[in-house]
C-alpha positions as CSV (number, residue, x, y, z in Angstrom):
1,X,101.3,-85.6,-22.6
2,X,97.2,-84.7,-20.9
3,X,96.3,-83.0,-23.5
4,X,96.2,-85.5,-25.7
5,X,94.7,-87.9,-24.6
6,X,92.2,-85.3,-23.7
7,X,91.5,-85.3,-27.0
8,X,91.3,-88.5,-28.1
9,X,89.1,-89.0,-25.5
10,X,86.6,-85.9,-27.2
11,X,87.5,-87.2,-30.6
12,X,86.3,-90.7,-29.2
13,X,83.1,-89.4,-28.2
14,X,82.5,-88.0,-31.3
15,X,82.8,-90.5,-33.4
16,X,80.7,-92.6,-31.0
17,X,78.2,-90.2,-31.3
18,X,77.6,-89.7,-35.0
19,X,77.5,-94.0,-35.3
20,X,75.1,-93.6,-32.8
21,X,72.9,-90.8,-35.2
22,X,73.3,-92.8,-38.4
23,X,72.9,-96.0,-36.6
24,X,69.0,-94.6,-35.1
25,X,65.9,-96.4,-36.6
26,X,62.9,-94.6,-38.8
27,X,62.3,-92.6,-41.4
28,X,62.2,-89.1,-42.6
29,X,59.5,-88.5,-45.4
30,X,59.8,-84.9,-47.3
31,X,57.2,-83.9,-49.6
32,X,57.8,-80.0,-50.8
33,X,57.5,-78.0,-53.8
34,X,57.1,-81.0,-55.8
35,X,60.2,-82.9,-54.7
36,X,60.0,-85.3,-52.7
37,X,63.7,-87.1,-50.8
38,X,62.8,-90.2,-48.0
39,X,66.2,-91.0,-46.2
40,X,66.7,-92.6,-42.2
41,X,66.3,-90.6,-39.4
42,X,70.3,-90.5,-38.3
43,X,71.2,-89.0,-41.8
44,X,68.6,-86.3,-41.7
45,X,69.8,-85.7,-37.7
46,X,73.2,-85.3,-39.6
47,X,72.0,-83.5,-42.4
48,X,70.0,-81.2,-39.7
49,X,73.3,-80.6,-37.1
50,X,75.5,-79.8,-40.1
51,X,73.5,-76.5,-41.5
52,X,73.4,-75.6,-38.6
53,X,77.4,-75.3,-38.3
54,X,77.9,-73.8,-41.5
55,X,75.3,-71.3,-40.6
56,X,76.8,-70.5,-37.2
57,X,80.2,-70.3,-39.5
58,X,79.2,-68.3,-42.4
59,X,77.0,-66.1,-39.8
60,X,80.4,-65.2,-38.6
61,X,82.0,-64.6,-41.4
62,X,79.4,-61.6,-42.1
63,X,80.0,-60.3,-39.0
64,X,82.9,-59.9,-39.2
65,X,83.5,-58.2,-42.0
66,X,80.9,-56.1,-40.9
67,X,82.2,-55.1,-37.8
68,X,86.2,-55.2,-38.9
69,X,86.1,-51.1,-39.5
70,X,84.8,-51.1,-35.9
71,X,87.9,-54.2,-34.8
72,X,90.4,-52.3,-36.9
73,X,90.1,-48.8,-34.8
74,X,89.9,-50.4,-31.1
75,X,92.7,-52.0,-32.2
76,X,94.7,-49.4,-33.4
77,X,93.6,-47.3,-30.4
78,X,95.1,-50.1,-28.5
79,X,98.2,-49.8,-30.0
80,X,97.4,-45.5,-30.3
81,X,96.9,-45.9,-26.3
82,X,100.8,-48.3,-25.5
83,X,103.2,-46.4,-27.8
84,X,101.6,-43.2,-25.9
85,X,101.5,-45.4,-22.2
86,X,104.9,-45.9,-22.7
87,X,106.0,-42.6,-24.5
88,X,105.1,-40.8,-21.2
89,X,106.5,-42.9,-19.3
90,X,109.9,-42.4,-21.0
91,X,109.3,-38.6,-21.6
92,X,108.8,-37.8,-18.1
93,X,112.0,-40.5,-17.1
94,X,114.1,-38.4,-19.4
95,X,112.5,-35.3,-17.8
96,X,113.8,-36.4,-14.6
97,X,117.4,-37.3,-15.8
98,X,116.9,-33.4,-17.7
99,X,117.6,-34.6,-21.0
100,X,115.4,-32.3,-22.6
101,X,116.2,-33.4,-26.2
102,X,114.8,-37.0,-25.2
103,X,112.0,-35.5,-22.7
104,X,111.3,-33.2,-26.4
105,X,110.8,-36.2,-28.7
106,X,108.8,-38.4,-26.1
107,X,106.0,-35.3,-25.5
108,X,105.6,-34.6,-28.5
109,X,104.5,-38.9,-29.0
110,X,102.3,-38.8,-26.2
111,X,100.2,-35.8,-28.1
112,X,100.1,-38.0,-30.7
113,X,99.0,-40.8,-29.7
114,X,96.5,-40.4,-26.0
115,X,93.6,-38.6,-26.2
116,X,92.4,-39.6,-22.9
117,X,95.2,-39.0,-20.2
118,X,94.1,-37.8,-17.8
119,X,96.0,-34.6,-18.3
120,X,99.3,-36.4,-17.9
121,X,100.4,-35.2,-21.7
122,X,99.4,-31.8,-20.3
123,X,101.9,-32.2,-16.8
124,X,104.5,-34.0,-19.3
125,X,104.5,-30.8,-21.8
126,X,104.7,-28.5,-18.8
127,X,107.9,-30.1,-18.0
128,X,109.1,-30.8,-20.4
129,X,109.1,-26.6,-21.2
130,X,109.9,-25.7,-18.4
131,X,112.9,-27.8,-18.8
132,X,113.9,-26.3,-22.2
133,X,113.1,-22.2,-20.5
134,X,110.2,-21.6,-22.6
135,X,108.0,-20.2,-19.3
136,X,105.2,-19.8,-21.3
137,X,104.2,-22.9,-22.9
138,X,104.9,-24.4,-19.4
139,X,102.2,-21.8,-18.0
140,X,99.8,-22.9,-20.3
141,X,99.9,-26.5,-20.1
142,X,99.8,-25.8,-16.2
143,X,96.6,-23.9,-16.1
144,X,95.4,-26.8,-18.7
145,X,95.8,-28.7,-15.8
146,X,93.6,-26.6,-13.2
147,X,90.1,-27.3,-15.6
148,X,90.2,-30.4,-13.9
149,X,88.6,-31.4,-10.2
150,X,91.4,-34.3,-10.4
151,X,94.3,-32.4,-12.2
152,X,94.1,-29.5,-10.0
153,X,96.7,-29.6,-7.9
154,X,99.5,-30.5,-9.9
155,X,98.9,-27.3,-12.3
156,X,99.5,-25.8,-9.1
157,X,102.6,-27.8,-8.5
158,X,103.7,-27.6,-11.9
159,X,102.6,-22.9,-11.3
160,X,104.7,-22.9,-8.3
161,X,107.6,-24.2,-10.0
162,X,107.5,-22.0,-12.8
163,X,106.9,-18.1,-10.7
164,X,109.9,-20.0,-8.2
165,X,112.0,-20.3,-11.7
166,X,111.1,-16.1,-12.8
167,X,111.6,-15.5,-8.9
168,X,107.8,-13.5,-8.6
169,X,107.7,-14.6,-5.0
170,X,104.4,-13.0,-4.1
171,X,103.1,-14.9,-6.9
172,X,104.0,-18.1,-5.9
173,X,103.0,-17.4,-2.1
174,X,99.4,-16.9,-3.3
175,X,99.8,-20.3,-5.2
176,X,101.7,-22.4,-2.4
177,X,98.9,-21.0,0.3
178,X,96.6,-23.2,-2.8
179,X,98.5,-25.8,-2.7
180,X,98.6,-26.1,1.5
181,X,94.6,-25.6,2.1
182,X,94.5,-28.8,-0.7
183,X,96.9,-30.6,1.3
184,X,97.7,-29.1,5.0
185,X,100.0,-32.1,6.2
186,X,102.6,-31.9,3.0
187,X,106.3,-31.5,4.0
188,X,107.3,-29.6,0.9
189,X,104.2,-27.4,0.9
190,X,105.1,-26.6,4.2
191,X,108.9,-25.9,4.1
192,X,107.7,-24.2,0.6
193,X,105.1,-22.1,2.3
194,X,107.5,-21.1,5.1
195,X,110.0,-20.3,2.8
196,X,107.6,-17.5,1.3
197,X,106.3,-16.6,4.3
198,X,109.6,-15.3,5.2
199,X,111.1,-14.0,1.8
200,X,107.6,-11.7,3.1
201,X,108.9,-10.9,6.0
202,X,105.4,-12.5,7.9
203,X,106.9,-14.3,11.0
204,X,103.2,-14.4,11.7
205,X,102.7,-16.2,9.2
206,X,105.2,-18.3,9.0
207,X,105.8,-18.9,13.3
208,X,102.2,-21.8,12.9
209,X,103.9,-23.0,9.1
210,X,107.1,-23.7,11.2
211,X,105.1,-25.7,14.8
212,X,103.3,-27.9,12.2
213,X,106.6,-28.3,10.0
214,X,108.6,-29.5,12.6
215,X,105.9,-32.1,14.3
216,X,105.3,-33.6,11.3
217,X,109.0,-33.9,10.3
218,X,109.2,-31.2,7.5
219,X,112.2,-29.8,9.2
220,X,115.2,-30.6,10.5
221,X,114.8,-30.7,14.5
222,X,117.5,-28.7,15.4
223,X,117.7,-26.3,12.8
224,X,113.5,-25.3,13.2
225,X,114.5,-25.0,17.3
226,X,116.8,-22.1,16.0
227,X,114.7,-20.5,13.6
228,X,111.7,-20.0,16.1
229,X,114.2,-18.7,18.7
230,X,115.0,-16.3,16.0
231,X,110.9,-15.5,15.4
232,X,111.1,-14.2,19.0
233,X,114.3,-12.4,18.6
234,X,113.6,-10.5,15.5
235,X,109.7,-10.0,17.0
236,X,112.7,-8.5,20.6
237,X,110.4,-11.3,22.5
238,X,114.3,-12.2,24.2
239,X,112.4,-14.3,27.0
240,X,110.8,-16.6,24.5
241,X,113.7,-17.5,22.9
242,X,115.6,-18.0,25.2
243,X,113.0,-20.9,26.6
244,X,112.7,-22.4,23.7
245,X,116.6,-21.6,22.5
246,X,119.3,-20.6,25.2
247,X,122.0,-21.6,24.0
248,X,121.6,-20.2,20.8
249,X,123.8,-17.6,20.2
250,X,122.5,-15.5,18.9
251,X,120.0,-15.2,21.3
252,X,122.8,-16.2,24.3
253,X,124.9,-13.2,23.2
254,X,121.8,-11.1,23.8
255,X,120.3,-12.6,27.3
256,X,124.2,-12.3,28.9
257,X,123.9,-9.2,27.5
258,X,120.6,-8.5,29.1
259,X,121.7,-10.1,32.2
260,X,125.2,-8.0,32.9
261,X,122.9,-5.5,32.4
262,X,121.0,-6.7,35.5
263,X,124.3,-7.8,38.0
264,X,122.6,-11.2,37.6
265,X,126.5,-12.0,37.1
266,X,126.3,-15.8,38.0
267,X,123.5,-16.8,35.0
268,X,125.7,-14.8,32.5
269,X,128.1,-16.8,33.7
270,X,126.8,-20.1,33.5
271,X,124.5,-19.1,30.7
272,X,128.7,-17.7,28.6
273,X,129.8,-21.3,29.4
274,X,126.7,-23.3,28.1
275,X,127.0,-21.7,25.0
276,X,130.8,-21.6,25.2
277,X,131.0,-25.6,24.4
278,X,128.9,-25.1,21.5
279,X,130.4,-22.2,19.6
280,X,133.0,-19.4,21.1
281,X,132.6,-16.4,20.1
282,X,134.7,-13.6,21.1
283,X,131.8,-11.4,22.8
284,X,131.3,-14.3,25.3
285,X,135.2,-14.1,26.6
286,X,134.7,-10.8,26.6
287,X,131.9,-11.2,29.1
288,X,133.1,-13.3,31.0
289,X,136.0,-11.4,31.7
290,X,134.1,-8.4,32.2
291,X,132.5,-10.2,35.2
292,X,135.4,-11.1,37.5
293,X,135.3,-10.0,40.6
294,X,137.4,-6.7,41.4
295,X,140.3,-9.0,43.1
296,X,140.6,-11.0,40.2
297,X,140.6,-8.0,37.4
298,X,144.0,-6.6,39.4
299,X,146.1,-9.2,39.0
300,X,147.1,-10.3,35.4
301,X,147.7,-13.5,36.7
302,X,144.4,-14.4,38.2
303,X,142.9,-12.9,35.3
304,X,144.6,-15.0,32.7
305,X,144.2,-18.2,35.1
306,X,140.2,-16.8,34.6
307,X,140.4,-16.8,31.4
308,X,141.8,-20.6,30.9
309,X,139.0,-21.7,33.1
310,X,136.6,-21.0,30.2
311,X,139.4,-21.8,27.8
312,X,138.8,-25.4,29.3
313,X,135.5,-25.6,28.7
314,X,136.7,-26.1,25.3
315,X,139.9,-27.2,24.4
316,X,139.8,-28.5,21.0
317,X,138.2,-25.5,19.6
318,X,140.6,-23.8,17.0
319,X,138.4,-20.9,16.7
320,X,138.2,-21.1,21.6
321,X,142.2,-20.9,21.8
322,X,142.4,-18.1,19.7
323,X,140.4,-16.1,20.8
324,X,142.0,-17.1,24.4
325,X,145.6,-15.9,23.1
326,X,144.9,-12.9,22.3
327,X,144.2,-12.6,26.2
328,X,147.4,-13.6,27.0
329,X,149.0,-11.3,24.5
330,X,146.8,-9.2,25.9
331,X,148.3,-9.0,29.6
332,X,152.0,-9.6,27.5
333,X,152.0,-13.8,28.8
334,X,154.0,-14.8,25.7
335,X,155.1,-17.9,25.8
336,X,150.6,-19.1,26.7
337,X,149.8,-17.2,23.6
338,X,152.1,-19.5,21.6
339,X,150.7,-22.6,23.3
340,X,147.3,-21.2,22.9
341,X,147.7,-20.3,19.0
342,X,150.4,-23.6,18.4
343,X,146.4,-25.5,19.5
344,X,144.5,-23.2,17.2
345,X,146.7,-23.5,14.5
346,X,146.6,-27.5,15.3
347,X,143.0,-27.3,15.1
348,X,142.4,-24.1,11.7
349,X,146.0,-22.2,11.1
350,X,143.4,-19.2,10.0
351,X,145.0,-15.8,9.3
352,X,144.5,-14.3,12.5
353,X,146.1,-16.8,14.4
354,X,149.4,-16.4,12.0
355,X,149.5,-12.7,12.0
356,X,149.4,-13.0,16.1
357,X,152.4,-15.7,15.8
358,X,154.6,-12.9,13.5
359,X,153.8,-10.6,17.2
360,X,155.3,-13.0,18.2
361,X,157.8,-14.7,16.0
362,X,159.3,-11.8,13.8
363,X,161.5,-13.0,12.2
364,X,159.9,-16.9,12.4
365,X,158.3,-16.6,8.3
366,X,155.0,-16.7,9.9
367,X,154.0,-13.2,8.2
368,X,154.3,-15.4,4.3
369,X,152.1,-18.5,5.3
370,X,149.1,-15.6,6.2
371,X,148.2,-15.7,2.6
372,X,147.6,-19.4,2.8
373,X,145.6,-19.8,6.2
374,X,141.8,-19.7,6.0
375,X,139.5,-17.2,7.2
376,X,138.7,-16.1,10.6
377,X,135.2,-17.2,11.8
378,X,132.2,-14.2,11.0
379,X,129.0,-13.9,10.7
380,X,127.8,-15.9,7.8
381,X,125.3,-17.3,5.0
382,X,125.4,-19.8,5.1
383,X,123.5,-20.1,1.2
384,X,125.2,-17.1,-0.2
385,X,128.4,-17.1,1.8
386,X,128.5,-13.3,2.6
387,X,130.1,-11.8,5.0
388,X,128.1,-9.1,7.1
389,X,129.0,-7.4,10.9
390,X,126.8,-8.6,12.9
391,X,124.1,-11.3,12.8
392,X,120.4,-9.9,11.9
393,X,117.4,-12.1,11.1
394,X,117.2,-11.6,7.3
395,X,120.0,-11.1,5.0
396,X,119.9,-7.9,2.4
397,X,118.2,-10.9,0.0
398,X,115.3,-12.6,2.8
399,X,116.6,-15.0,3.8
400,X,115.6,-16.0,7.1
401,X,118.3,-17.3,10.1
402,X,121.3,-18.3,7.5
403,X,124.0,-15.7,8.4
404,X,125.2,-18.0,11.7
405,X,128.8,-17.8,12.9
406,X,131.3,-20.3,11.3
407,X,134.3,-20.2,8.9
408,X,133.5,-18.7,5.5
409,X,135.5,-21.3,4.0
410,X,133.9,-23.7,4.9
411,X,129.8,-22.4,4.7
412,X,131.2,-22.4,1.2
413,X,132.5,-26.0,0.4
414,X,129.2,-27.3,2.2
415,X,127.1,-24.8,-0.4
416,X,129.5,-26.9,-3.5
417,X,129.3,-30.6,-2.1
418,X,125.0,-30.2,-0.6
419,X,124.8,-28.6,-4.9
420,X,127.1,-31.3,-6.4
421,X,125.3,-34.0,-3.9
422,X,121.5,-33.0,-5.2
423,X,119.5,-35.0,-7.3
424,X,118.1,-33.3,-10.7
425,X,114.7,-31.2,-9.3
426,X,112.0,-33.5,-10.5
427,X,109.4,-31.0,-9.2
428,X,109.8,-28.3,-6.4
429,X,113.3,-28.7,-3.9
430,X,114.2,-26.9,-1.0
431,X,116.5,-25.2,-1.9
432,X,114.5,-23.9,-4.7
433,X,111.8,-22.8,-1.6
434,X,114.0,-20.9,-0.5
């Protein structure tokens, strides 16, 4: 309503202005080229104004015709940029979703329509090539990103991912160090470089990365503490390892052994009890039984009571009850052994538990259940699921501190759950970096 009223007001003002000009007095005589024209001043003014507007209109038409090619080119450029950016966005989304076919389609469109892309098309081309498994094309695209300062980091990251995918960890370490030099506070860079340094068993270079990453939250705090202790332990620095993580099982076993060798009975017993509460191990129980006073060792019942003293510190743990049941059978306390085995099987029915029950009740059919039982705790790699006879800092594939005292089937279940719940990787993931 107000727009209509405003239009009427402007129209009224314009008509009034023309009427005022038309009514102006005086005459105008024009004598040129043997042509004489005499008219009123108002008419002459209106003619001049009209001529000005006609000339202006014709000038705009002529300029529009002259600039038409440039305007069409600019319009096409804007259209191409819009289509190119849409294709770039859809292409990156397709890469993130793992859709190689769609990523390839949108990559071709982005290459066709985008010219000034700031390296984004090269990035998309590299990611698409990686998704398709074309390592040469991916490496070529990522290398092109290194030519521009603003995209060099993306190029390094892409080349790093490609190197890790093909198992070239030596080149990957070189690239990871370059990435770290450019962005030393990025958690994923610290984790990637740490894992690559560990793959080369360079604990001296890895330790500062672990400590820095732990300070900024790049690592799980507990695992970082265990890894730092494991580094010290692998370098035969038991004192430092114990200071960092005294109850970490590999450290605790070594320190108890050291205490026993140096007749530090009280310290050994205290450490055994603390470590037992976290993760019972048969060697801890053997040390515990060996540290019993001589008077106790001469009496089977008192030795059993000594074992039960340790059992009570972690009475709900299946392996704790299983190990104490073995002690009971050693001293021929069958009823007590059965009670501990039943406690163990209620929590975790393992092969060894059924075997021991079969010794106690050979006609009860326990042997038939062994095939369906869980495997007993052992030293197992949490990444590969491979079983080892003892703890060691590095496994056969140069994974660091991945061997733990655990149930093998539980480790495999956790690995499957982590794999199934992990999102499709868009760039380097921790698992790949490892």
